[in-house]
DRENLUMSE-855635 format. One record per residue: x, y, z of N, C-alpha, C, O in turn; residue number from 1. Coordinates in steps of 0.1 Angstrom, whole numbers. Example, Ala and Ser with C-alpha at 12.3 -4.5 7.8 and 13.67 -1.06 7.14 Angstrom:
BEGIN
(rec (132; -57; 78); (123; -45; 78); (132; -33; 78); (142; -33; 85); 1)
(rec (128; -22; 71); (137; -11; 71); (129; 0; 79); (134; 11; 80); 2)
This chain:
BEGIN
(rec (68; -12; 28); (70; -25; 17); (59; -40; 18); (50; -45; 10); 1)
(rec (62; -42; 26); (59; -54; 29); (43; -57; 30); (36; -67; 27); 2)
(rec (37; -41; 37); (24; -43; 38); (15; -45; 25); (3; -46; 24); 3)
(rec (23; -44; 17); (13; -46; 3); (13; -60; -1); (9; -63; -12); 4)
(rec (17; -67; 8); (11; -81; 5); (-3; -84; 16); (-4; -83; 29); 5)
(rec (-9; -86; 8); (-24; -90; 20); (-30; -95; 27); (-42; -93; 31); 6)
(rec (-17; -108; 30); (-16; -117; 42); (-8; -114; 50); (-5; -121; 60); 7)
(rec (2; -96; 47); (14; -95; 57); (4; -88; 67); (-5; -82; 61); 8)
(rec (3; -87; 81); (0; -78; 90); (5; -69; 90); (10; -66; 79); 9)
(rec (6; -59; 103); (16; -50; 105); (21; -56; 114); (32; -54; 112); 10)
(rec (20; -64; 127); (29; -70; 132); (39; -80; 122); (51; -77; 120); 11)
(rec (33; -92; 118); (45; -97; 108); (52; -92; 104); (64; -97; 105); 12)
(rec (51; -76; 96); (59; -71; 89); (69; -65; 101); (82; -66; 100); 13)
(rec (64; -58; 111); (75; -56; 119); (83; -67; 127); (92; -64; 136); 14)
(rec (81; -78; 124); (91; -88; 127); (97; -92; 116); (109; -96; 116); 15)
(rec (90; -92; 107); (101; -96; 93); (114; -88; 94); (125; -92; 93); 16)
(rec (110; -74; 95); (122; -62; 92); (132; -63; 106); (144; -60; 104); 17)
(rec (129; -66; 117); (134; -70; 130); (147; -81; 127); (159; -81; 130); 18)
(rec (141; -89; 120); (149; -102; 116); (158; -97; 106); (166; -106; 105); 19)
(rec (163; -86; 97); (170; -83; 92); (166; -81; 77); (172; -75; 69); 20)
(rec (150; -89; 74); (145; -90; 61); (139; -77; 58); (128; -73; 62); 21)
(rec (148; -69; 49); (141; -56; 43); (139; -54; 32); (137; -43; 29); 22)
(rec (139; -67; 21); (129; -59; 7); (129; -75; 5); (134; -83; 12); 23)
(rec (118; -77; -10); (112; -86; -14); (128; -99; -12); (132; -108; -3); 24)
(rec (133; -94; -24); (143; -103; -28); (150; -108; -16); (154; -118; -20); 25)
(rec (154; -105; 0); (160; -111; 8); (148; -118; 11); (150; -130; 15); 26)
(rec (138; -115; 10); (120; -126; 16); (121; -137; 13); (122; -147; 21); 27)
(rec (122; -137; 2); (122; -150; -11); (139; -157; -11); (142; -168; -15); 28)
(rec (145; -147; -6); (156; -160; -7); (155; -165; 9); (165; -171; 13); 29)
(rec (150; -164; 15); (150; -172; 29); (144; -186; 28); (133; -188; 25); 30)
(rec (150; -193; 30); (139; -207; 32); (128; -207; 39); (129; -198; 47); 31)
(rec (118; -214; 40); (108; -219; 49); (110; -221; 65); (104; -214; 74); 32)
(rec (118; -229; 67); (123; -234; 82); (129; -220; 89); (128; -218; 101); 33)
(rec (135; -209; 80); (146; -199; 86); (128; -190; 89); (123; -188; 100); 34)
(rec (123; -186; 80); (109; -179; 81); (100; -185; 99); (96; -179; 109); 35)
(rec (101; -197; 94); (93; -197; 105); (99; -198; 121); (93; -197; 131); 36)
(rec (114; -199; 117); (123; -199; 131); (119; -185; 137); (118; -182; 149); 37)
(rec (118; -173; 121); (115; -159; 127); (102; -159; 133); (104; -158; 145); 38)
(rec (91; -159; 129); (82; -157; 134); (78; -167; 151); (71; -162; 159); 39)
(rec (83; -179; 153); (85; -185; 164); (94; -175; 174); (89; -175; 185); 40)
(rec (104; -169; 172); (111; -164; 180); (108; -151; 183); (112; -146; 193); 41)
(rec (97; -144; 172); (90; -131; 177); (77; -129; 186); (73; -120; 192); 42)
(rec (74; -142; 184); (61; -146; 189); (65; -146; 205); (60; -138; 213); 43)
(rec (78; -160; 210); (84; -162; 224); (87; -143; 227); (82; -141; 238); 44)
(rec (92; -135; 222); (94; -123; 223); (87; -115; 228); (90; -106; 235); 45)
(rec (74; -118; 224); (63; -107; 227); (62; -99; 213); (53; -90; 214); 46)
(rec (68; -99; 203); (69; -89; 193); (53; -90; 184); (48; -80; 178); 47)
(rec (49; -102; 184); (40; -104; 173); (30; -117; 189); (35; -122; 199); 48)
(rec (16; -118; 184); (11; -125; 198); (13; -140; 193); (15; -150; 200); 49)
(rec (14; -140; 182); (16; -157; 173); (21; -158; 162); (18; -149; 154); 50)
(rec (28; -168; 157); (34; -177; 147); (19; -170; 133); (8; -166; 134); 51)
(rec (25; -172; 123); (19; -174; 115); (15; -191; 112); (23; -200; 113); 52)
(rec (0; -191; 106); (3; -210; 101); (8; -210; 93); (11; -200; 87); 53)
(rec (10; -220; 90); (21; -221; 75); (13; -218; 62); (18; -213; 52); 54)
(rec (-5; -222; 62); (-12; -215; 46); (-6; -203; 50); (4; -200; 43); 55)
(rec (-8; -194; 59); (-12; -182; 61); (8; -176; 56); (9; -164; 57); 56)
(rec (18; -181; 53); (27; -184; 50); (32; -183; 38); (39; -176; 30); 57)
(rec (24; -194; 39); (22; -194; 18); (19; -188; 12); (24; -187; 1); 58)
(rec (6; -179; 15); (1; -172; 9); (8; -158; 7); (6; -151; -3); 59)
(rec (17; -153; 17); (26; -145; 20); (33; -143; 10); (33; -134; 1); 60)
(rec (43; -156; 13); (54; -157; -4); (48; -158; -15); (55; -156; -25); 61)
(rec (36; -160; -17); (30; -160; -31); (28; -145; -33); (32; -140; -44); 62)
(rec (22; -137; -26); (21; -125; -27); (35; -114; -25); (35; -102; -26); 63)
(rec (45; -123; -21); (57; -116; -20); (60; -114; -34); (60; -103; -40); 64)
(rec (62; -130; -40); (65; -131; -55); (60; -123; -61); (68; -115; -66); 65)
(rec (46; -120; -64); (38; -116; -71); (43; -102; -68); (42; -94; -78); 66)
(rec (47; -97; -59); (52; -82; -58); (66; -83; -64); (71; -75; -71); 67)
(rec (69; -91; -62); (86; -91; -70); (88; -91; -86); (96; -85; -94); 68)
(rec (80; -98; -88); (84; -104; -102); (71; -95; -111); (72; -95; -123); 69)
(rec (64; -89; -106); (48; -82; -112); (55; -67; -116); (67; -63; -115); 70)
(rec (47; -61; -121); (50; -44; -125); (36; -39; -112); (26; -43; -107); 71)
(rec (48; -25; -113); (40; -17; -106); (32; -4; -113); (37; -1; -124); 72)
(rec (21; 4; -110); (18; 14; -117); (12; 21; -110); (6; 17; -100); 73)
(rec (13; 33; -113); (15; 45; -101); (13; 60; -108); (15; 62; -119); 74)
(rec (10; 68; -98); (7; 83; -106); (4; 93; -98); (11; 96; -89); 75)
(rec (-6; 100; -100); (-8; 115; -97); (-16; 118; -100); (-16; 121; -112); 76)
(rec (-31; 118; -93); (-41; 128; -99); (-48; 140; -94); (-53; 141; -83); 77)
(rec (-47; 153; -107); (-50; 168; -103); (-64; 168; -112); (-70; 161; -120); 78)
(rec (-65; 179; -103); (-78; 188; -114); (-70; 203; -121); (-58; 205; -121); 79)
(rec (-81; 211; -127); (-71; 218; -142); (-61; 226; -133); (-50; 227; -138); 80)
(rec (-62; 230; -125); (-58; 238; -113); (-41; 235; -108); (-31; 242; -106); 81)
(rec (-44; 222; -109); (-26; 218; -105); (-32; 209; -88); (-26; 201; -80); 82)
(rec (-44; 215; -87); (-46; 208; -71); (-54; 192; -66); (-66; 189; -68); 83)
(rec (-43; 183; -60); (-48; 168; -60); (-66; 164; -59); (-75; 172; -56); 84)
(rec (-65; 151; -63); (-84; 154; -65); (-77; 136; -54); (-66; 131; -56); 85)
(rec (-87; 133; -44); (-87; 130; -36); (-101; 115; -37); (-114; 116; -38); 86)
(rec (-96; 104; -37); (-109; 92; -35); (-111; 93; -49); (-119; 84; -53); 87)
(rec (-105; 101; -60); (-103; 89; -76); (-97; 77; -74); (-87; 74; -68); 88)
(rec (-110; 66; -82); (-112; 52; -86); (-100; 48; -97); (-104; 48; -108); 89)
(rec (-90; 47; -95); (-84; 41; -104); (-83; 24; -108); (-75; 16; -102); 90)
(rec (-90; 21; -119); (-93; 11; -125); (-81; 0; -134); (-80; 4; -146); 91)
(rec (-75; -11; -133); (-65; -15; -141); (-70; -29; -139); (-67; -36; -129); 92)
(rec (-79; -34; -150); (-83; -48; -156); (-89; -48; -140); (-91; -37; -134); 93)
(rec (-89; -62; -134); (-96; -64; -120); (-90; -59; -110); (-97; -58; -100); 94)
(rec (-77; -54; -110); (-73; -45; -98); (-79; -29; -99); (-84; -23; -109); 95)
(rec (-78; -22; -83); (-83; -14; -86); (-80; -9; -71); (-82; -16; -61); 96)
(rec (-75; 9; -70); (-72; 15; -59); (-79; 30; -61); (-85; 35; -71); 97)
(rec (-75; 37; -45); (-82; 48; -45); (-73; 61; -42); (-67; 61; -31); 98)
(rec (-72; 70; -48); (-61; 77; -46); (-61; 85; -33); (-72; 89; -28); 99)
(rec (-49; 89; -26); (-46; 97; -13); (-54; 109; -12); (-62; 114; -20); 100)
(rec (-48; 114; 0); (-54; 130; -2); (-47; 140; -9); (-50; 152; -11); 101)
(rec (-33; 132; -15); (-22; 141; -20); (-24; 141; -37); (-19; 149; -45); 102)
(rec (-34; 129; -42); (-37; 126; -53); (-32; 115; -59); (-34; 112; -71); 103)
(rec (-24; 105; -45); (-15; 98; -53); (-20; 85; -51); (-26; 82; -40); 104)
(rec (-19; 76; -62); (-18; 63; -61); (-15; 49; -64); (-22; 48; -75); 105)
(rec (-9; 36; -62); (1; 29; -66); (-7; 15; -68); (-16; 11; -60); 106)
(rec (-2; 8; -80); (-11; -10; -78); (6; -14; -81); (15; -8; -87); 107)
(rec (4; -28; -71); (20; -33; -73); (16; -45; -72); (6; -49; -66); 108)
(rec (27; -53; -80); (21; -71; -83); (14; -72; -95); (9; -83; -97); 109)
(rec (12; -63; -102); (8; -68; -116); (8; -75; -128); (11; -70; -139); 110)
(rec (4; -87; -127); (8; -95; -135); (5; -87; -152); (-7; -91; -154); 111)
(rec (8; -81; -160); (5; -74; -172); (19; -68; -181); (30; -69; -177); 112)
(rec (18; -63; -190); (29; -64; -199); (37; -45; -192); (37; -40; -181); 113)
(rec (45; -41; -205); (51; -28; -202); (38; -18; -201); (40; -8; -194); 114)
(rec (27; -20; -207); (15; -6; -206); (5; -12; -204); (2; -22; -211); 115)
(rec (-2; -7; -195); (-18; -15; -195); (-27; -5; -195); (-23; 7; -192); 116)
(rec (-41; -9; -199); (-52; 1; -198); (-57; 4; -185); (-56; -3; -175); 117)
(rec (-62; 17; -185); (-63; 24; -174); (-75; 34; -172); (-75; 44; -178); 118)
(rec (-85; 30; -164); (-94; 41; -162); (-92; 47; -146); (-86; 42; -137); 119)
(rec (-100; 63; -148); (-94; 69; -133); (-109; 76; -137); (-113; 84; -146); 120)
(rec (-114; 70; -127); (-129; 81; -124); (-127; 85; -108); (-121; 81; -98); 121)
(rec (-137; 99; -113); (-139; 107; -98); (-153; 114; -99); (-160; 116; -110); 122)
(rec (-155; 117; -87); (-168; 126; -90); (-170; 143; -92); (-166; 152; -84); 123)
(rec (-178; 146; -105); (-175; 160; -111); (-166; 162; -123); (-162; 172; -128); 124)
(rec (-163; 149; -128); (-149; 147; -137); (-149; 138; -148); (-152; 127; -145); 125)
(rec (-145; 141; -161); (-148; 134; -172); (-140; 116; -169); (-131; 116; -161); 126)
(rec (-143; 108; -173); (-138; 93; -170); (-126; 95; -182); (-126; 97; -194); 127)
(rec (-114; 92; -172); (-95; 91; -177); (-101; 78; -186); (-111; 72; -185); 128)
(rec (-89; 78; -195); (-85; 64; -205); (-74; 66; -210); (-70; 75; -217); 129)
(rec (-66; 52; -206); (-55; 57; -217); (-51; 45; -218); (-51; 37; -208); 130)
(rec (-47; 41; -233); (-43; 23; -232); (-38; 17; -234); (-37; 6; -239); 131)
(rec (-27; 29; -227); (-11; 24; -231); (-5; 29; -218); (5; 36; -220); 132)
(rec (-6; 27; -207); (-1; 33; -193); (12; 28; -192); (16; 19; -198); 133)
(rec (19; 37; -183); (35; 28; -184); (33; 21; -170); (26; 26; -161); 134)
(rec (40; 9; -170); (45; 5; -160); (60; 3; -155); (69; 5; -163); 135)
(rec (61; -1; -143); (74; -1; -137); (75; -14; -131); (64; -18; -126); 136)
(rec (87; -22; -130); (99; -30; -131); (108; -26; -117); (117; -33; -114); 137)
(rec (106; -18; -111); (117; -17; -105); (110; -7; -88); (111; 5; -86); 138)
(rec (103; -17; -78); (102; -7; -69); (107; 3; -63); (103; 4; -51); 139)
(rec (114; 11; -68); (124; 18; -62); (124; 33; -70); (129; 44; -68); 140)
(rec (114; 27; -79); (115; 38; -88); (100; 51; -83); (89; 46; -79); 141)
(rec (101; 62; -84); (100; 71; -77); (89; 80; -85); (85; 90; -79); 142)
(rec (86; 79; -96); (86; 87; -103); (70; 85; -106); (65; 74; -107); 143)
(rec (58; 102; -108); (48; 98; -108); (43; 104; -119); (42; 116; -119); 144)
(rec (38; 97; -127); (29; 108; -143); (21; 112; -140); (15; 105; -132); 145)
(rec (15; 123; -144); (8; 135; -136); (-5; 134; -145); (-4; 138; -156); 146)
(rec (-19; 128; -140); (-28; 125; -147); (-38; 140; -145); (-40; 145; -134); 147)
(rec (-43; 146; -157); (-52; 157; -153); (-66; 157; -154); (-68; 157; -166); 148)
(rec (-79; 157; -148); (-88; 153; -155); (-97; 168; -160); (-93; 180; -161); 149)
(rec (-105; 164; -162); (-108; 177; -169); (-125; 178; -160); (-128; 167; -155); 150)
(rec (-136; 188; -159); (-147; 190; -150); (-150; 183; -163); (-145; 183; -174); 151)
(rec (-167; 176; -156); (-176; 168; -169); (-182; 156; -158); (-184; 158; -146); 152)
(rec (-183; 146; -164); (-193; 134; -154); (-188; 126; -159); (-184; 125; -170); 153)
(rec (-188; 115; -144); (-179; 103; -150); (-188; 92; -160); (-199; 91; -156); 154)
(rec (-186; 85; -168); (-191; 77; -174); (-191; 60; -170); (-182; 57; -163); 155)
(rec (-197; 53; -173); (-199; 37; -165); (-183; 29; -170); (-181; 28; -182); 156)
(rec (-175; 24; -162); (-165; 21; -168); (-169; 4; -174); (-170; -3; -164); 157)
(rec (-171; -1; -184); (-176; -17; -188); (-161; -20; -192); (-152; -13; -196); 158)
(rec (-160; -39; -188); (-149; -42; -189); (-153; -56; -203); (-164; -60; -204); 159)
(rec (-147; -58; -208); (-156; -68; -221); (-143; -76; -229); (-136; -72; -238); 160)
(rec (-143; -91; -223); (-138; -99; -230); (-135; -98; -240); (-123; -97; -243); 161)
(rec (-143; -98; -248); (-144; -94; -263); (-131; -83; -268); (-122; -85; -276); 162)
(rec (-133; -72; -262); (-124; -63; -264); (-106; -63; -258); (-98; -54; -258); 163)
(rec (-106; -82; -251); (-97; -81; -247); (-94; -79; -231); (-85; -86; -226); 164)
(rec (-101; -71; -223); (-102; -69; -213); (-104; -83; -203); (-112; -92; -204); 165)
(rec (-94; -79; -193); (-95; -91; -183); (-109; -86; -173); (-113; -74; -171); 166)
(rec (-116; -98; -167); (-125; -97; -156); (-124; -102; -142); (-118; -112; -139); 167)
(rec (-131; -91; -131); (-129; -98; -122); (-130; -112; -117); (-138; -117; -125); 168)
(rec (-127; -120; -109); (-134; -135; -103); (-148; -134; -103); (-153; -129; -94); 169)
(rec (-154; -139; -113); (-167; -141; -114); (-174; -153; -102); (-175; -165; -103); 170)
(rec (-177; -144; -91); (-185; -153; -83); (-191; -142; -72); (-185; -133; -67); 171)
(rec (-201; -144; -70); (-209; -134; -62); (-212; -125; -69); (-214; -114; -64); 172)
(rec (-215; -126; -84); (-217; -110; -89); (-233; -116; -95); (-235; -126; -101); 173)
(rec (-241; -106; -91); (-256; -100; -101); (-249; -102; -117); (-238; -100; -122); 174)
(rec (-264; -109; -124); (-261; -109; -136); (-272; -101; -145); (-283; -99; -143); 175)
(rec (-267; -99; -154); (-276; -90; -166); (-275; -100; -178); (-264; -103; -182); 176)
(rec (-282; -102; -181); (-288; -108; -193); (-293; -98; -208); (-305; -94; -210); 177)
(rec (-285; -96; -216); (-287; -88; -225); (-291; -93; -238); (-282; -98; -245); 178)
(rec (-308; -93; -244); (-309; -98; -252); (-307; -90; -267); (-315; -81; -270); 179)
(rec (-299; -93; -272); (-298; -84; -286); (-304; -92; -298); (-309; -104; -298); 180)
(rec (-302; -80; -311); (-310; -90; -323); (-297; -91; -335); (-287; -85; -332); 181)
(rec (-297; -97; -344); (-286; -101; -353); (-282; -89; -358); (-281; -89; -371); 182)
(rec (-279; -80; -355); (-281; -63; -363); (-267; -61; -353); (-256; -57; -357); 183)
(rec (-270; -66; -338); (-261; -61; -329); (-250; -77; -328); (-242; -78; -318); 184)
(rec (-250; -84; -337); (-235; -94; -336); (-225; -87; -335); (-227; -75; -336); 185)
(rec (-213; -92; -334); (-196; -82; -332); (-190; -94; -341); (-190; -107; -339); 186)
(rec (-184; -88; -350); (-176; -93; -358); (-163; -104; -353); (-155; -99; -345); 187)
(rec (-163; -116; -356); (-153; -124; -347); (-157; -131; -332); (-151; -139; -325); 188)
(rec (-169; -126; -332); (-176; -134; -316); (-175; -148; -317); (-176; -154; -328); 189)
(rec (-173; -153; -304); (-175; -164; -303); (-187; -171; -295); (-187; -171; -283); 190)
(rec (-194; -176; -302); (-211; -179; -298); (-213; -194; -297); (-211; -202; -306); 191)
(rec (-217; -199; -283); (-225; -210; -285); (-245; -210; -285); (-252; -202; -279); 192)
(rec (-248; -221; -292); (-259; -221; -289); (-267; -223; -276); (-262; -229; -267); 193)
(rec (-277; -217; -274); (-281; -215; -263); (-298; -222; -262); (-302; -227; -251); 194)
(rec (-306; -221; -276); (-317; -226; -276); (-320; -227; -289); (-314; -221; -298); 195)
(rec (-333; -238; -291); (-337; -238; -309); (-352; -232; -309); (-361; -240; -306); 196)
(rec (-355; -225; -311); (-370; -218; -314); (-377; -227; -322); (-372; -235; -330); 197)
(rec (-391; -227; -319); (-400; -235; -327); (-401; -226; -339); (-401; -234; -349); 198)
(rec (-401; -217; -341); (-401; -210; -352); (-394; -210; -363); (-397; -205; -374); 199)
(rec (-379; -216; -359); (-366; -216; -365); (-358; -205; -364); (-353; -202; -375); 200)
(rec (-355; -197; -353); (-350; -189; -350); (-335; -196; -338); (-337; -207; -332); 201)
(rec (-323; -190; -338); (-315; -194; -328); (-311; -187; -321); (-305; -177; -326); 202)
(rec (-313; -188; -304); (-309; -183; -291); (-294; -183; -297); (-292; -191; -306); 203)
(rec (-283; -174; -293); (-270; -174; -292); (-262; -170; -281); (-265; -158; -277); 204)
(rec (-253; -174; -274); (-246; -165; -264); (-234; -161; -268); (-229; -168; -277); 205)
(rec (-227; -152; -265); (-219; -149; -268); (-207; -155; -258); (-211; -154; -246); 206)
(rec (-194; -160; -260); (-187; -164; -249); (-178; -155; -243); (-169; -158; -235); 207)
(rec (-179; -144; -249); (-171; -131; -239); (-182; -129; -231); (-193; -131; -235); 208)
(rec (-179; -126; -218); (-185; -117; -207); (-181; -107; -208); (-170; -106; -214); 209)
(rec (-186; -96; -201); (-185; -84; -195); (-192; -78; -181); (-202; -82; -175); 210)
(rec (-184; -68; -179); (-184; -64; -164); (-188; -49; -165); (-181; -40; -171); 211)
(rec (-200; -45; -159); (-204; -32; -162); (-213; -27; -145); (-225; -31; -143); 212)
(rec (-205; -18; -136); (-209; -13; -127); (-214; -28; -115); (-225; -31; -110); 213)
(rec (-199; -36; -116); (-199; -47; -109); (-210; -60; -109); (-213; -70; -102); 214)
(rec (-216; -54; -123); (-229; -66; -125); (-223; -76; -138); (-219; -69; -148); 215)
(rec (-222; -90; -140); (-213; -94; -148); (-225; -99; -159); (-234; -106; -156); 216)
(rec (-223; -93; -173); (-229; -90; -185); (-232; -101; -195); (-225; -98; -205); 217)
(rec (-236; -108; -197); (-236; -122; -209); (-249; -114; -221); (-260; -108; -218); 218)
(rec (-242; -115; -231); (-249; -109; -242); (-257; -120; -252); (-251; -130; -255); 219)
(rec (-270; -117; -256); (-276; -130; -256); (-282; -127; -271); (-285; -115; -271); 220)
(rec (-284; -133; -282); (-291; -129; -296); (-294; -141; -302); (-287; -151; -303); 221)
(rec (-312; -136; -306); (-321; -142; -310); (-319; -141; -325); (-324; -131; -330); 222)
(rec (-314; -149; -334); (-315; -144; -348); (-318; -159; -357); (-318; -170; -352); 223)
(rec (-322; -156; -370); (-329; -167; -379); (-316; -176; -381); (-305; -171; -382); 224)
(rec (-319; -186; -383); (-310; -199; -389); (-305; -197; -401); (-296; -204; -404); 225)
(rec (-310; -186; -412); (-308; -191; -427); (-291; -180; -428); (-285; -179; -439); 226)
(rec (-287; -174; -415); (-275; -168; -417); (-265; -178; -407); (-256; -173; -400); 227)
(rec (-266; -193; -406); (-257; -204; -400); (-253; -209; -416); (-260; -207; -426); 228)
(rec (-240; -216; -415); (-233; -222; -431); (-236; -241; -427); (-235; -251; -435); 229)
(rec (-240; -241; -415); (-247; -255; -414); (-257; -260; -407); (-265; -252; -403); 230)
(rec (-258; -274; -405); (-267; -272; -393); (-266; -270; -377); (-255; -272; -372); 231)
(rec (-273; -269; -372); (-273; -262; -359); (-278; -273; -352); (-288; -279; -356); 232)
(rec (-270; -276; -339); (-272; -281; -323); (-270; -273; -317); (-268; -262; -320); 233)
(rec (-273; -281; -305); (-280; -271; -293); (-262; -277; -288); (-256; -287; -290); 234)
(rec (-259; -264; -279); (-248; -260; -278); (-233; -265; -286); (-222; -270; -281); 235)
(rec (-234; -263; -296); (-227; -263; -308); (-220; -250; -302); (-224; -243; -293); 236)
(rec (-207; -248; -311); (-199; -233; -312); (-203; -225; -326); (-209; -231; -335); 237)
(rec (-199; -212; -325); (-200; -208; -337); (-193; -192; -336); (-194; -184; -326); 238)
(rec (-187; -190; -350); (-179; -172; -351); (-186; -164; -354); (-196; -169; -360); 239)
(rec (-187; -154; -353); (-197; -146; -368); (-188; -136; -376); (-182; -126; -371); 240)
(rec (-189; -140; -388); (-181; -129; -396); (-189; -128; -411); (-194; -136; -419); 241)
(rec (-188; -112; -409); (-193; -108; -422); (-204; -114; -424); (-207; -122; -433); 242)
(rec (-212; -107; -412); (-231; -110; -419); (-234; -129; -419); (-242; -134; -426); 243)
(rec (-225; -137; -411); (-226; -153; -414); (-224; -159; -404); (-212; -161; -405); 244)
(rec (-228; -165; -392); (-220; -177; -386); (-216; -188; -389); (-224; -195; -395); 245)
(rec (-203; -195; -387); (-191; -202; -390); (-192; -214; -380); (-188; -213; -368); 246)
(rec (-197; -222; -383); (-190; -234; -373); (-177; -234; -369); (-168; -232; -377); 247)
(rec (-175; -237; -355); (-159; -237; -355); (-160; -250; -344); (-168; -253; -335); 248)
(rec (-150; -256; -348); (-143; -268; -341); (-136; -266; -327); (-124; -265; -323); 249)
(rec (-150; -266; -322); (-139; -262; -306); (-150; -270; -294); (-162; -272; -295); 250)
(rec (-142; -273; -286); (-146; -283; -275); (-151; -278; -261); (-144; -268; -258); 251)
(rec (-161; -280; -251); (-162; -269; -242); (-148; -273; -230); (-148; -266; -220); 252)
(rec (-137; -282; -232); (-125; -277; -225); (-115; -269; -230); (-104; -264; -225); 253)
(rec (-120; -267; -244); (-112; -255; -255); (-115; -241; -251); (-106; -233; -253); 254)
(rec (-124; -238; -245); (-133; -228; -243); (-124; -217; -236); (-122; -206; -241); 255)
(rec (-118; -221; -222); (-115; -208; -212); (-105; -210; -220); (-108; -202; -229); 256)
(rec (-90; -217; -225); (-80; -216; -234); (-81; -202; -241); (-75; -192; -239); 257)
(rec (-92; -205; -251); (-89; -202; -262); (-99; -181; -257); (-99; -172; -266); 258)
(rec (-103; -180; -246); (-106; -174; -242); (-93; -162; -238); (-91; -150; -240); 259)
(rec (-84; -175; -229); (-72; -165; -227); (-62; -165; -236); (-51; -161; -232); 260)
(rec (-63; -169; -251); (-52; -167; -259); (-61; -154; -260); (-60; -146; -250); 261)
(rec (-71; -152; -270); (-79; -138; -272); (-72; -130; -265); (-64; -122; -271); 262)
(rec (-74; -130; -247); (-68; -118; -240); (-52; -109; -241); (-48; -98; -241); 263)
(rec (-47; -125; -243); (-32; -124; -246); (-26; -114; -257); (-20; -104; -256); 264)
(rec (-34; -124; -274); (-35; -120; -285); (-27; -100; -283); (-31; -91; -276); 265)
(rec (-16; -99; -294); (-19; -87; -299); (-30; -79; -305); (-36; -87; -313); 266)
(rec (-35; -69; -306); (-46; -62; -312); (-40; -60; -327); (-31; -51; -329); 267)
(rec (-46; -70; -337); (-46; -74; -347); (-54; -72; -353); (-65; -75; -348); 268)
(rec (-55; -64; -370); (-69; -63; -375); (-65; -66; -385); (-59; -59; -393); 269)
(rec (-71; -84; -385); (-69; -92; -396); (-76; -97; -407); (-77; -107; -413); 270)
(rec (-85; -80; -407); (-98; -82; -420); (-88; -81; -433); (-90; -93; -435); 271)
(rec (-81; -77; -441); (-77; -76; -454); (-62; -82; -454); (-53; -80; -462); 272)
(rec (-62; -93; -443); (-52; -98; -444); (-46; -115; -447); (-51; -123; -439); 273)
(rec (-39; -122; -455); (-42; -134; -459); (-35; -139; -453); (-25; -134; -450); 274)
(rec (-38; -153; -448); (-35; -164; -440); (-26; -164; -438); (-25; -164; -426); 275)
(rec (-11; -163; -445); (1; -165; -442); (8; -151; -431); (16; -150; -422); 276)
(rec (-2; -140; -438); (1; -125; -431); (-5; -126; -416); (-1; -120; -406); 277)
(rec (-19; -139; -416); (-22; -137; -400); (-11; -147; -392); (-5; -143; -381); 278)
(rec (-9; -157; -396); (2; -163; -386); (14; -155; -388); (18; -153; -377); 279)
(rec (23; -151; -397); (28; -140; -394); (34; -131; -382); (44; -130; -376); 280)
(rec (19; -124; -385); (16; -116; -374); (18; -122; -358); (25; -117; -349); 281)
(rec (11; -134; -359); (10; -140; -345); (22; -145; -338); (23; -148; -326); 282)
(rec (34; -146; -349); (43; -154; -346); (49; -152; -330); (49; -161; -322); 283)
(rec (54; -136; -328); (62; -135; -317); (54; -135; -305); (59; -134; -294); 284)
(rec (37; -137; -307); (31; -144; -294); (30; -157; -285); (27; -167; -292); 285)
(rec (31; -159; -273); (34; -164; -265); (25; -168; -257); (24; -162; -246); 286)
(rec (16; -179; -260); (5; -180; -250); (2; -190; -239); (-1; -202; -241); 287)
(rec (2; -182; -225); (3; -194; -215); (-7; -199; -210); (-16; -190; -209); 288)
(rec (-10; -207; -208); (-18; -219; -199); (-14; -223; -181); (-8; -213; -177); 289)
(rec (-15; -229; -175); (-14; -233; -167); (-5; -241; -166); (0; -242; -155); 290)
(rec (-1; -249; -175); (9; -261; -175); (16; -258; -184); (26; -264; -181); 291)
(rec (20; -251; -199); (24; -249; -208); (21; -235; -214); (11; -227; -212); 292)
(rec (33; -234; -224); (29; -220; -236); (30; -227; -247); (35; -238; -248); 293)
(rec (22; -220; -258); (19; -227; -270); (25; -214; -277); (26; -213; -289); 294)
């Protein structure tokens, strides 16, 4: 169980269990000094070669807290005859794992809700997608929902912030810029002005990033100035709605916050709703940032 914490080595886990700490909650109830003493004693007795550095101990503690307070998603992947599929890839947001020889997979410490959007892909089978796959909060629950894959071809898995998906940490990824025309603009997309062409056209970039085949996708659009409802300035922000670009009062510092709020927002179609209906629909939602809740 402790080995689910990425920074916890097998030797550190052995020393932890030998000291009588056999659960996440007991670890979290043990203060830092006591943990340091456990590993120092283990090193002196030869159970481990050396006690972990303080930074490593902090990392272990953080990861165990995420495992304890986060959700668990798990299951079993089978073919149509009931045989397990080994090596199927399971994606939940930026979390990813593979099934073992028995077709079983498990992801722990998920910072998600009671249901998640899940993708399962395997060679020779259609990609499985479930927008409401159940999660658990009790690490002792051993129920394994079964997923049966049908023969076919795996389709490309695409994560898109526009759809509310969470992307992996965006570092060291290859980038594809997809240049689209005005007909490809998406309802409600948040856009920034990236370039002003000499003929009057405007280049827009979507603030919602996407990820496909481990490549970062940036959507750009070349559009006529006639679809804007005001004067267009470089690096200004606009929202596309019903064939028009409407100027948005948003600053650079608020772009990330809006992206977080969009991802956490409930999926509500506001097309035919009044302003009061929209506000009432979003009242139950709490949007969290690093320092506060909104």
